[in-house]
C-alpha positions in Angstrom: 0.0 0.0 0.0 1.3 3.4 -0.9 0.9 6.2 1.6 0.8 9.8 0.2 2.7 12.3 2.3 0.9 15.6 2.3 2.9 18.7 3.3 0.1 21.3 3.3 -3.6 21.8 3.9 -6.0 24.6 3.1 -9.4 25.0 4.8 -12.4 26.8 3.3 -15.3 27.2 5.6 -18.5 29.3 5.7 -21.9 29.5 7.4 -23.4 32.2 5.1 -25.5 31.0 2.2 -24.2 33.7 -0.2 -20.6 32.6 0.6 -21.5 28.9 0.1 -22.7 29.8 -3.4 -19.2 31.2 -4.3 -17.1 28.6 -2.4 -16.3 26.6 -5.5 -15.1 29.7 -7.3 -12.9 30.6 -4.3 -11.4 27.1 -4.2 -10.7 27.1 -7.9 -9.0 30.5 -7.7 -6.8 29.4 -4.8 -5.8 26.2 -6.6 -4.9 28.1 -9.8 -2.9 30.8 -7.8 -1.0 28.3 -5.6 -0.5 25.3 -8.0 -0.1 22.6 -5.4 1.6 19.4 -6.7 -0.4 16.6 -8.2 -1.3 14.5 -5.2 -4.3 16.0 -3.6 -7.2 14.9 -1.4 -10.2 16.5 0.1 -12.6 16.2 3.0 -16.1 17.8 3.0 -17.7 18.4 6.3 -21.2 19.8 7.0 -22.6 20.7 10.3 -25.7 22.5 11.4 -27.8 23.6 14.3 -31.2 25.3 14.5 -29.9 28.5 13.0 -26.6 27.9 11.1 -25.4 25.5 8.4 -21.6 25.3 8.2 -19.8 23.9 5.1 -16.1 23.1 5.4 -13.9 21.8 2.6 -10.4 20.9 3.5 -7.8 20.3 0.8 -4.7 18.2 1.5 -1.8 18.5 -0.9 1.9 18.2 -1.5 3.7 21.6 -1.9 5.8 22.0 -5.0 9.6 22.0 -4.2 10.9 25.5 -3.9 13.6 26.5 -6.4 16.9 27.5 -4.8 18.1 31.1 -5.6 
């Protein structure tokens, strides 16, 4: 069995309906701007109570090696 070693994670979370509508765009923008290495995984978590619905998407990734100057 191969175990992927992740070196970074990014958490996107919101309780506001209007922010949930744009969450996918925000995640796509972050991925394009940060270009994490190929191995990625995600966890989607939803929780709620009588008033609030919270959606959290956590991205796990390997950072690209930094070029030495």
